[in-house]
MIDOSE-1310 file (N, C-alpha, C; in nm, 2 decimals, decimal comma, always signed):
residues 87
mnln	+1,07/-0,50/+0,68/+0,99/-0,57/+0,77/+0,99/-0,72/+0,73; +1,02/-0,80/+0,83/+1,02/-0,95/+0,80/+0,92/-1,01/+0,90; +0,81/-1,06/+0,84/+0,71/-1,13/+0,93/+0,71/-1,28/+0,90; +0,82/-1,33/+0,84/+0,82/-1,47/+0,81/+0,80/-1,56/+0,93
slas	+0,84/-1,51/+1,05/+0,82/-1,59/+1,17/+0,67/-1,61/+1,21; +0,59/-1,52/+1,15/+0,44/-1,53/+1,17/+0,37/-1,61/+1,06; +0,44/-1,63/+0,95/+0,37/-1,69/+0,83/+0,32/-1,83/+0,86; +0,40/-1,91/+0,93/+0,35/-2,05/+0,96/+0,42/-2,10/+1,09
gans	+0,36/-2,20/+1,15/+0,41/-2,26/+1,27/+0,55/-2,31/+1,25; +0,58/-2,36/+1,12/+0,71/-2,41/+1,09/+0,82/-2,31/+1,12; +0,79/-2,18/+1,11/+0,89/-2,08/+1,13/+0,91/-2,04/+1,27; +0,82/-2,09/+1,36/+0,82/-2,05/+1,50/+0,93/-2,13/+1,57
sggv	+0,96/-2,08/+1,69/+1,06/-2,16/+1,78/+1,00/-2,30/+1,80; +1,08/-2,40/+1,78/+1,03/-2,54/+1,79/+0,96/-2,59/+1,67; +0,93/-2,51/+1,57/+0,87/-2,56/+1,45/+0,72/-2,57/+1,45; +0,65/-2,53/+1,56/+0,51/-2,54/+1,57/+0,46/-2,41/+1,64
dley	+0,33/-2,38/+1,62/+0,27/-2,26/+1,69/+0,25/-2,30/+1,84; +0,30/-2,22/+1,93/+0,29/-2,24/+2,07/+0,24/-2,12/+2,14; +0,17/-2,14/+2,25/+0,13/-2,03/+2,33/+0,24/-2,00/+2,42; +0,28/-1,88/+2,43/+0,39/-1,84/+2,53/+0,36/-1,70/+2,58
gasg	+0,41/-1,68/+2,70/+0,39/-1,55/+2,77/+0,24/-1,53/+2,81; +0,17/-1,64/+2,83/+0,03/-1,63/+2,86/+0,00/-1,59/+3,00; +0,09/-1,61/+3,09/+0,06/-1,58/+3,23/+0,04/-1,43/+3,25; -0,07/-1,39/+3,30/-0,10/-1,25/+3,33/-0,15/-1,17/+3,21
wsst	-0,17/-1,24/+3,10/-0,21/-1,17/+2,97/-0,36/-1,19/+2,94; -0,44/-1,19/+3,04/-0,59/-1,21/+3,02/-0,64/-1,08/+2,96; -0,76/-1,10/+2,90/-0,83/-0,98/+2,83/-0,87/-0,88/+2,94; -0,88/-0,92/+3,06/-0,91/-0,83/+3,17/-0,79/-0,74/+3,20
sfpf	-0,67/-0,80/+3,20/-0,55/-0,73/+3,23/-0,50/-0,64/+3,11; -0,52/-0,70/+2,99/-0,47/-0,64/+2,87/-0,59/-0,64/+2,77; -0,68/-0,54/+2,78/-0,80/-0,55/+2,69/-0,77/-0,52/+2,54; -0,65/-0,46/+2,51/-0,62/-0,44/+2,37/-0,47/-0,47/+2,35
vigt	-0,45/-0,56/+2,26/-0,31/-0,61/+2,22/-0,30/-0,61/+2,07; -0,19/-0,56/+2,02/-0,17/-0,57/+1,88/-0,02/-0,61/+1,85; +0,00/-0,70/+1,76/+0,14/-0,74/+1,72/+0,18/-0,65/+1,60; +0,30/-0,61/+1,60/+0,36/-0,53/+1,49/+0,49/-0,58/+1,44
psad	+0,53/-0,54/+1,32/+0,67/-0,57/+1,28/+0,77/-0,51/+1,39; +0,89/-0,56/+1,39/+0,99/-0,52/+1,48/+1,00/-0,37/+1,50; +0,98/-0,32/+1,62/+0,99/-0,18/+1,64/+1,13/-0,15/+1,70; +1,20/-0,25/+1,75/+1,33/-0,23/+1,82/+1,45/-0,28/+1,73
gdtv	+1,42/-0,32/+1,61/+1,53/-0,35/+1,51/+1,58/-0,49/+1,52; +1,53/-0,58/+1,60/+1,58/-0,71/+1,61/+1,52/-0,81/+1,51; +1,43/-0,77/+1,43/+1,36/-0,84/+1,32/+1,25/-0,94/+1,38; +1,23/-0,94/+1,51/+1,13/-1,02/+1,57/+1,00/-0,93/+1,60
pdiw	+0,88/-0,97/+1,55/+0,77/-0,89/+1,58/+0,75/-0,85/+1,73; +0,70/-0,74/+1,75/+0,68/-0,69/+1,89/+0,53/-0,67/+1,92; +0,50/-0,64/+2,04/+0,36/-0,62/+2,09/+0,34/-0,49/+2,15; +0,23/-0,42/+2,11/+0,19/-0,30/+2,18/+0,06/-0,33/+2,25
aiks	+0,04/-0,29/+2,37/-0,07/-0,32/+2,45/-0,12/-0,21/+2,53; -0,25/-0,21/+2,56/-0,31/-0,12/+2,65/-0,36/-0,20/+2,77; -0,30/-0,17/+2,89/-0,34/-0,24/+3,01/-0,48/-0,18/+3,06; -0,54/-0,26/+3,15/-0,66/-0,22/+3,21/-0,66/-0,08/+3,28
dgsv	-0,54/-0,04/+3,33/-0,52/+0,08/+3,40/-0,51/+0,20/+3,30; -0,51/+0,18/+3,17/-0,50/+0,28/+3,07/-0,36/+0,32/+3,03; -0,26/+0,24/+3,07/-0,13/+0,27/+3,03/-0,10/+0,19/+2,90; -0,01/+0,25/+2,81/+0,03/+0,19/+2,69/+0,16/+0,13/+2,71
rfva	+0,18/+0,00/+2,67/+0,30/-0,07/+2,70/+0,36/-0,12/+2,56; +0,49/-0,13/+2,56/+0,57/-0,19/+2,45/+0,63/-0,31/+2,51; +0,61/-0,42/+2,44/+0,67/-0,55/+2,48/+0,75/-0,60/+2,36; +0,88/-0,61/+2,38/+0,97/-0,66/+2,28/+0,95/-0,81/+2,26
gskt	+0,93/-0,84/+2,13/+0,91/-0,98/+2,09/+1,04/-1,07/+2,11; +1,02/-1,19/+2,12/+1,12/-1,29/+2,14/+1,09/-1,42/+2,06; +1,19/-1,49/+2,02/+1,16/-1,62/+1,95/+1,12/-1,73/+2,05; +1,14/-1,70/+2,18/+1,11/-1,81/+2,28/+1,00/-1,77/+2,38
svtg	+1,00/-1,65/+2,42/+0,90/-1,61/+2,53/+0,88/-1,46/+2,53; +0,77/-1,42/+2,60/+0,75/-1,28/+2,63/+0,74/-1,28/+2,79; +0,83/-1,20/+2,85/+0,83/-1,19/+2,99/+0,78/-1,05/+3,04; +0,72/-1,05/+3,16/+0,68/-0,93/+3,22/+0,56/-0,86/+3,14
sgte	+0,54/-0,74/+3,18/+0,42/-0,67/+3,12/+0,47/-0,55/+3,03; +0,60/-0,56/+2,99/+0,65/-0,46/+2,90/+0,69/-0,33/+2,96; +0,73/-0,24/+2,88/+0,78/-0,10/+2,92/+0,66/+0,00/+2,91; +0,64/+0,07/+3,01/+0,53/+0,17/+3,00/+0,58/+0,28/+2,91
iitp	+0,51/+0,31/+2,80/+0,54/+0,42/+2,71/+0,46/+0,54/+2,74; +0,33/+0,52/+2,77/+0,24/+0,63/+2,81/+0,17/+0,59/+2,94; +0,18/+0,69/+3,04/+0,12/+0,66/+3,17/-0,03/+0,65/+3,16; -0,09/+0,59/+3,26/-0,23/+0,56/+3,26/-0,32/+0,68/+3,24
hdyw	-0,41/+0,67/+3,15/-0,51/+0,77/+3,12/-0,64/+0,70/+3,08; -0,75/+0,75/+3,13/-0,88/+0,68/+3,11/-0,92/+0,67/+2,96; -0,88/+0,77/+2,88/-0,91/+0,77/+2,74/-0,85/+0,65/+2,66; -0,74/+0,60/+2,70/-0,68/+0,48/+2,64/-0,77/+0,36/+2,65
ktri	-0,85/+0,35/+2,76/-0,94/+0,24/+2,78/-1,05/+0,22/+2,68; -1,08/+0,33/+2,61/-1,19/+0,32/+2,51/-1,14/+0,32/+2,36; -1,01/+0,32/+2,34/-0,96/+0,32/+2,20/-0,98/+0,18/+2,14; -1,00/+0,19/+2,01/-1,02/+0,07/+1,93/-0,91/+0,04/+1,84
aig	-0,81/+0,13/+1,84/-0,69/+0,10/+1,75/-0,57/+0,18/+1,81; -0,45/+0,13/+1,78/-0,33/+0,20/+1,81/-0,26/+0,23/+1,68; -0,21/+0,35/+1,66/-0,13/+0,38/+1,54/-0,19/+0,49/+1,46
């Protein structure tokens, strides 16, 4: 696991901490979001999220941006809306 890209802004794309992928990522749309070490093997941290519809999404991290709303891993279920942790 390599989380050096999260250790400081200097390790980020452009050398400073930047907000990216913010469009559509409100707490209303994605009430639960967690960053994890790379799950897809590219060494860039990834995002797991629960959408407001109760679906669980995997979003591959990128050094420059996060696009879309990820890949649906688990179809919508009401019980995911009340979870306080993933894992």
